[in-house]
C-alpha positions in Angstrom: 13.7 34.3 17.0 15.2 36.2 14.3 14.4 37.9 10.1 18.5 37.2 9.3 20.4 34.7 8.8 19.1 33.2 5.4 21.7 34.2 3.4 24.4 32.5 4.9 23.3 29.2 4.5 24.2 27.1 1.9 22.3 26.6 -1.2 21.0 23.4 -0.3 19.8 24.2 2.9 17.9 26.9 1.9 14.4 26.7 4.2 11.0 26.7 1.3 10.1 29.9 -0.1 6.6 29.2 2.1 8.8 29.6 5.3 10.6 32.2 4.1 7.9 34.0 3.3 5.6 32.9 6.7 9.1 34.2 8.6 9.1 37.5 7.1 6.1 38.4 8.2 6.3 36.6 11.8 9.5 38.4 12.4 8.1 42.0 11.4 4.7 41.5 13.6 6.6 40.7 16.5 9.2 43.7 15.7 6.8 45.9 15.4 4.8 44.5 18.4 7.6 45.0 20.5 8.5 48.0 19.4 5.0 49.4 20.2 5.5 47.5 23.5 2.6 45.3 23.4 2.4 42.1 24.5 0.2 39.2 22.4 -2.3 39.6 24.2 -2.8 43.5 23.7 -1.9 42.9 19.8 -4.9 39.6 19.8 -7.4 41.9 21.4 -7.0 44.6 18.8 -7.2 41.8 16.1 -10.4 41.3 17.5 -11.3 44.7 18.2 -11.2 45.1 14.2 -13.4 42.4 13.7 -11.2 39.4 12.8 -9.8 37.6 16.0 -6.4 36.1 16.7 -5.5 34.0 19.7 -2.9 34.9 21.7 -1.3 31.7 21.6 -2.1 32.5 17.5 0.0 35.1 17.1 3.0 33.5 19.7 2.7 30.1 17.3 3.3 33.1 14.7 6.3 34.5 16.0 8.2 31.4 17.3 7.6 29.0 13.9 5.3 27.2 15.5 2.4 28.0 13.2 2.5 26.1 9.8 0.1 28.2 7.8 -0.3 31.8 7.5 -4.0 33.4 5.9 -4.1 36.4 4.2 -6.7 38.0 6.0 -4.4 37.2 9.3 -1.6 39.5 7.7 -4.1 42.0 7.1 -5.7 42.8 9.8 -2.1 42.1 11.5 -1.2 44.7 9.5 -4.1 47.3 10.6 -3.4 46.3 14.2 -0.3 46.9 13.8 -0.7 50.3 11.6 1.3 49.7 8.5 0.5 47.7 5.6 0.7 44.4 4.7 3.0 44.5 2.4 5.2 45.7 4.8 5.0 42.8 6.7 5.5 40.3 3.3 8.7 42.3 2.7 10.1 44.1 5.6 12.5 46.5 4.3 15.6 47.5 6.5 15.0 44.4 8.4 15.3 41.9 6.1 17.9 42.3 3.6 17.2 40.0 0.6 14.2 37.3 -0.2 12.9 35.3 -2.9 10.0 36.3 -5.1 8.6 33.2 -6.0 9.4 29.1 -4.6 13.0 28.3 -6.8 14.3 31.5 -7.3 17.4 33.2 -6.2 17.4 35.6 -3.5 17.3 39.3 -4.4 16.8 42.1 -2.4 13.7 43.2 -0.8 12.9 46.1 -1.9 13.0 44.4 -5.8 10.9 41.7 -4.6 8.6 44.4 -2.8 8.0 46.6 -6.0 7.5 43.1 -8.7 4.6 42.3 -6.0 3.2 46.0 -6.3 3.2 46.2 -10.0 6.0 49.1 -9.7 8.6 47.0 -11.2 7.2 47.5 -14.5 9.0 44.8 -16.5 9.1 43.5 -20.2 6.2 41.0 -20.6 4.0 41.7 -17.5 0.8 42.6 -17.7 0.7 45.7 -15.3 -3.4 45.8 -15.7 -4.5 49.3 -15.4 -1.4 50.3 -12.3 -0.4 52.8 -14.9 -4.0 54.3 -15.3 -4.5 54.3 -11.7 -1.2 56.0 -10.8 -2.1 58.5 -13.3 -5.3 59.1 -12.2 -4.3 59.9 -8.6 -1.4 62.3 -9.8 -3.4 64.2 -12.5 -5.5 64.6 -9.5 -2.9 66.2 -7.4 -2.0 68.4 -9.7 -5.9 69.5 -10.0 -6.4 70.1 -6.5 -2.7 71.8 -6.1 -3.2 74.0 -8.9 -6.5 75.5 -7.8 -5.3 76.1 -4.5 -2.3 77.8 -5.9 -4.7 79.7 -8.2 -7.2 81.1 -4.8 -4.3 82.2 -3.4 -2.8 83.9 -6.4 -6.7 85.6 -6.7 -6.6 86.8 -2.9 -3.3 88.4 -3.4 -4.8 90.1 -6.7 -7.0 91.8 -4.4 -5.1 92.6 -1.4 -2.3 94.1 -4.1 -0.6 97.4 -2.6 0.7 98.8 -5.7 0.4 97.4 -9.5 3.4 95.7 -9.9 2.3 93.4 -7.5 -1.2 93.0 -8.9 0.3 92.0 -12.4 2.8 89.0 -11.2 -0.3 88.1 -8.8 -3.0 87.9 -11.8 0.0 86.3 -13.7 0.5 83.5 -10.9 -3.5 83.2 -11.0 -3.5 82.9 -15.0 -0.5 80.4 -14.9 -2.5 78.5 -12.3 -6.0 77.9 -13.7 -4.3 76.8 -16.6 -2.5 74.6 -15.4 -5.4 73.2 -13.6 -7.8 73.3 -16.6 -5.3 71.3 -18.7 -4.9 68.8 -16.2 -8.8 68.6 -15.6 -8.8 67.9 -19.8 -6.3 64.9 -19.2 -8.2 63.2 -16.2 -11.4 63.4 -18.3 -9.8 61.8 -21.0 -8.1 59.1 -18.8 -11.3 58.3 -17.3 -12.7 58.0 -20.8 -10.2 55.6 -21.4 -10.2 53.4 -18.6 -14.1 53.0 -19.2 -13.3 52.0 -23.0 -11.2 49.5 -21.3 -14.2 47.9 -19.9 -13.1 49.3 -16.1 -14.5 51.4 -13.4 -12.1 54.4 -13.3 -11.2 55.8 -9.9 -13.7 57.3 -7.7 -13.6 61.6 -7.6 -12.2 63.4 -4.9 -14.6 65.2 -3.2 -12.8 68.6 -3.9 -13.2 67.1 -7.8 -16.9 66.6 -7.8 -17.9 69.6 -10.2 -15.0 67.9 -12.5 -17.7 65.3 -13.4 -21.0 65.1 -11.5 -22.3 61.9 -10.3 -25.8 60.6 -11.8 -28.2 60.9 -8.8 -29.3 57.6 -6.9 -32.7 58.2 -6.8 -33.1 59.1 -10.6 -31.0 56.2 -11.6 -33.7 53.8 -9.6 -36.6 55.6 -11.3 -35.7 55.2 -14.5 
């Protein structure tokens, strides 16, 4: 089975959308399995190790196009077994040039279909939930961690400076990164408050940032 060739068919011969998406997954599973030099049985064994058995004959039927259904849980486990993301099986970038977003839709670049699926397309009129907020949260988290690391490095440079000029430059950098970390921290706390005001729960903080917003003690909550 090949993942290419749909674009060459006449418009009225296009496979159903479900078939196209299933063929995307099937072709990418087969390609990645062969890339790993795994047999279908080896892939089946790995799926079983992950806690969701997918028999060898089911995988073979999927790859050959004989399998009629494709549960989402199978896609998730197959992706984990093949050490990739489920989205990469559904929209195989670089291996399927164009695909459909929904039934009866025209073919579009696979990259565009993937971005719509993941909420990265930022289309007018589409509710993207809290994706922008969670993306900003991740960015601010990375900024704080990086700035604190640089500030610590600069502080070390201050201690080891061999002349006043080096010490002054190191102090300037230490202050700059400390301020950057504090500003990002302020924005992160405001963002977390905004998420809570939406009635949602903000992302769990990295262990590196536990000092920013101390978590309640579960034992104390139970006592209360």
